[in-house]
N, C-alpha and C positions, 0 to 999 in steps of 0.2 A: 291482143294480149295485154295484160296489165303491166304497169311500170316496173314492178318488182321482177316480172319475168324477163323483160327487156334488159334490166340491169344485170340479172343473173346470166343471161346470154352474153352480155358484154364481158362479164367476169370469165366465163368459159373461153371466150375468144382470146382474152388476155393470157389465160393459162396455156392455150394452144401455142401462142406466140412464144411465151417463156420456155415452154417445153422444147421447141424446135429451133428457135432463132436467137436465143440468148447464150450462145457459146456452150450449150450443154452444161450449164453451170451446176446442174444437180448431180453430175457424175463425180465420183471421188477417186478416179484412177489417175489423176495428175500428180504423180510422185516424182522424185528426182529423175531427170532424164538419163538416157543411156550415157555411160561414162567409162573411161579407162584410166588407169594410173599413168600420170605423166612421167616422162623420163627423168625429169628433175623436179622435185617438190618445191614450190615457191615458199618464201617466208610469209608468215601470217602473224598479225597482232590482233588479239581478241580484246575488244573494248566493252566493258560492262559498266553502264551507269547504274549507280545504286544510291538510294535514299531510304534510310530506315528499313533495311531488308534483313535484319538479323534473324527474323523468324524463318526465312526461307533459304538463306545461304547454306546452312548445313546440308540441305537436300539438293542444292544446285551446283555450288562452286566446286565441290569435289569432282563432279563429272567433267568440268572443264579442265581441272588440274590433271585428270587422268586421260586426257585425249591421246590416242595412239596415232601420232602424226609423224611421218618420216622426215619432214623438213624442219626448219627452225620455226618455232612458235612460242609466243609468250602472251601473258594476260596483263591487261591494265584495268584495274577496278577503280572507278572514280567515285569516291565517297562524297556525295553532294550534301554536305551539311547534316549528316545523320545525327540523331540524338540517342540512338539505341546501341551504339558500339559496333556499327556495321564494319568500319574499317579495321578495328582491332580483331574482330571475329574473323574477317577475311585473312588477316595475317596468321592468326592461330590455325585456321584450317589449312593454309599453305604449309606451315611448319609440320602439321600433323600428317598430311597426305602426300607432301612432296609433289612430284610431277612437274608440270610446266612452270617456268618462272612466273612469279606474280609481283606486280608493282601496285601499290595502293597510294593514291594521291587525292587531293581535294582541290576544287576549282575556285572556291569562294562564291559569294552571291552573284547571280546572273545580272548583267546590266539590263537596262530598259530595252524592250524589243525582243528579248530572248525568252523562250519557254525553258523551264528548268532542266528537263531531260536533255534537250538539245545543247544547252550550255555545258552540261556534263559530258555529252558525247564530243563536243568540240574540244574540250580539255583533253579527253582521252585520245582523240585523233592526233592532237598536237604532240602528245607524248609518244604516240605510236610512230609518227613520222620521223622522229629522231632515230628510230630503229630501221627506217627505210624498208618497210615490208611491201610485198607485192599485193597482198590482200589484207583487208580489214574484216574481221567478223564482229558485227555489232549484235550483241545478244543481251537480253534483259537478265536481271539478277534472279528471277524466279524460274529460269529455263534450265532444265536438266538435259544434257546431251548424252547420247550413246557414245561409247569409247571411240567409234570410228566416224562420228558425225563430221568433224572437221575434214578428215580425209575424203569423205564422200562428197562434201560440198565443194572442195577445191577440185576434185576430179571432174565433177559435173561442170563447173565453171570453165575449166581448161578445155574439156572435150567439146562443149557446146559453144565456146566463144562468148560466154555470157559475162557482162560487166557486173550484174547483180544476180545472185542465186539466193532466193529467200524461201524458207519453209514456214508454213503456218503451224506453230507448235500445237500439239494436242492438249487442249485445256483439261483441267481436272473436272470430272463428272462423277460425283459421289453423293452429294445431298440431293434432296428432292428438287430444289429450285435449280441446281446445276443441271440436272437431267432435263428439265423443261426448257431452260433458257440457253445453255451453252451450245448444244449442237445447232440450234436455230441461229445463234450468233454467227457461226461459221457459214451456215447455209445462206443467210442474208448477205454476208460479205461476198461470197462467191457469186451471188445473183447480181450484185452491183459491179463486181470486178471479175468477170469470168476468167478463170485461170488460163484456159486455152488461148484466149485473145491476148493476154499479157505477154506470153512467150513468143507471139508471132511477130516477126520483123515487119515493120511498117504499121503495126497496129498502134492506135493512140491510147488504148486502154493501158493504164499503168497503176501498179500497186505492189506493195511488199508487206511482209508481216514483221513488225518491229522486233519480235522476240528472237529472230534468227535471220540475219541479213549478211551474206558474204558479199563484199564490195571490193572491186579493184581499187587500189589506192590511187592510181593515176586518174581513174574516172572520178573518184571523189574530188580530186583537185580540179579537174576540168569542169565538173558540174557545180563547183562551189559549195560542196557539202562539208559541214552543215550550215555555213553562213547564209547561203541563198535561201534556206528554209527555216531560218532562226525563229520566225514568228509562228511556225506551223504547230497546230495542236495535234493533228493527225500526221505525225512526222513520217511514218513509214510510207504512206501514200505519197506525201510530198517528196520524199527522197526518190522514189521510183519515177515520179514525173520529171524531176530535175535531171535524172540520168537519161531518160528518154529524150528530153529536150536537147541534151548534149550529144545525142546520137548513139547512146548506149543501148545494149541489148539486155532485157530484164526477163527473169524467169521467176515464177511463184507457183508453189504447189503445196499439197498437204504433206505433213511429216509422218514418218513411221516411228522414229525413236527419238524425237525431240519433244519434250513434254514440259508443260507448265506445272509447277508444284504449288502455285498460289491457290489457296482455297477461297471459294465464294459460297459459304454455307447458307447465307440468308439472302432473301430477295433484295434486301437493302443493299448488300454488297454488289450484287449484279446490276441493280438499278444504277448505282453510282458509276460503275464501270462503263455502262452504255451512255448514260445521260451526260457524262463529262465532255463527250466529244460529238454527240449526235447532231447538234445544231451547227457545229463547225463543219461537219460533213455537208450540210446544206448551205454552206457559205454565209450563214447568218442572214438568210433571205426569207422574209415572210411569205412571198409567193411560192418559193420552193417548199416551205414548210406546209402551206395549205395543200399544194399539189401532192406532197408525200403522204399527208394524212388521208386525202381523198383516194390516192392510189392504194395505200394499204387497206383501206376500208373496202374498196372495190375488189381487190384481188384476194384478200384473205378473209374478210368478214362477211361479205355478201353471200358466198356459197353456203356456209352453214346456216346463215339467217334465212336464206330462201328455202332450205330443206325444212327448217323448223316452222317457218310461216306456212309452207305448203301442208305440213302435217297438221297444224293447228286449224287452218281454215278449210282443209279438205281439198285444196287446189293441187291437183296432180301436176298441172303444167308448171306451177311454181317449184314444187319439189323436184321434178324432173330436170328443170333448168339449172337448179343449184347443185344437184348431186354429182354430175360429171366433173364440174369444176373442183369440187371438194375432193373427188377421187383422184384427179390429176395432181392436185396439190399434195395430197398425202403420198402418192406414188413417188413424186420427185423428192420427197423428204426421206424416204426409206434408205437410200444409199448413205446419207449422212448419219442416220441412226445406227446403221451397221458399222460405219467407220468408228463411231464412238461406243460401239458395243452396248447399245441401249435396246430395250424391248421395242419391237416394231409397233405395238399398240399405241405408242406415243404419237405416231404419225397423224392420226385424225385430230389430235389436240393442237396442231400447229396454228389454227386460227386464234386460240386462246393466247399462245405465246406471241403471235403477231400483234394482238391487242396490247399486250404488255409493252412491246417495243414501240407501238404508236404512242402510248402514254409516256414512255421514257423520252421519246423525241420531243413531245410537247413540253415535258418538264425541263428538258435541256434548254429549250427556247425561253421558258419562263425564268430559269436561273440566269441565263445570259442577260435578259433585260432587267433583272434585279441587280446587275452589276457583279455577279459572282463569277462569271466567266468559267473558263476551264481550269483544271487543277492537275498537278502531278505530285503525288505523295504529300498532300497537305499544303502545297504552295499554289496559290490561286492567281490566275491571270484574268483580269477583267477585260471583257470585250476585245479579244485578240483580233488583230487586223489580218485580213487575208487578201493577197494581191489578186486582181481580176484574172490573171493568167494562170492561177492555180485551181480554177474551177473545174 
């Protein structure tokens, strides 16, 4: 057999392994675990880091203010140097909608060694601790919550004995590029961090979704959050790892009624979202970058390339070797497309989207070595340092 046939066979073998041995990552039925209402509802403080978020706050903050929570709950919004009136808008929305009490405060510029979002989170947690809550809900300024979201998160944490309960918010999918890129973003994340493994006691797999993280306050203190992860670019994954290192129990799944209202209408917007942290995910390692590029090419690009090559050259063996891998790939993508309510004909286009992600990852590395580093809301951090134990 020719080399392309052997490579296509290797790709099919990789897909068989992913299908059966990677925590059934492709399934989308990992939602909030079974839960019951606690006898006494613990106090919660909601911490919202916000930097230049005036465009999305009217669609997100009212949903937090309107939380139907039986216990004591309040919101701390940390206005991290916004120039668009984020803080004043938050106060106005609180006056207009009433609901949960809202405190707006600013932390000042972050010191060396801190990423901006985590510095804002640190300030918010410090303010929250003065209220002595049992739980902290860390949620981004672009996340809209259903009225019972906080109630359901707390009930799940109490019932399951979880120190972290995190839901991956459903991202907006309206523009053409969002339809192509966003479901794949969650699909690839689940492939890296299979949700079933994260929630299993004793498993080393750890991740959270930064848009919605319910965290026990005493566990945050025990794990040193956020100080222990102050340099982290991918702060949600670092948080989950810190909690697991401290002996905590973490759960992550897909959300039903927790939604991001942030639009990504252009490819440029999505490209920036992915490339800002892709190389950090690879620990800024050139060998890992090369391995990732090779792996993406083998798993996602080889199957359609083999089918096309077989059709062009008339080689049935080449086409037959690539077609099953492409079919398995598309089949594993279907549940995510259904979750995002997208047309199923997008499934065979996953190789094209994977190529985009490959290029975004390479661009992330290029930007890193140009000294631009990662960024949060316009604040750039050149060459962030990652400790070896966070790999």
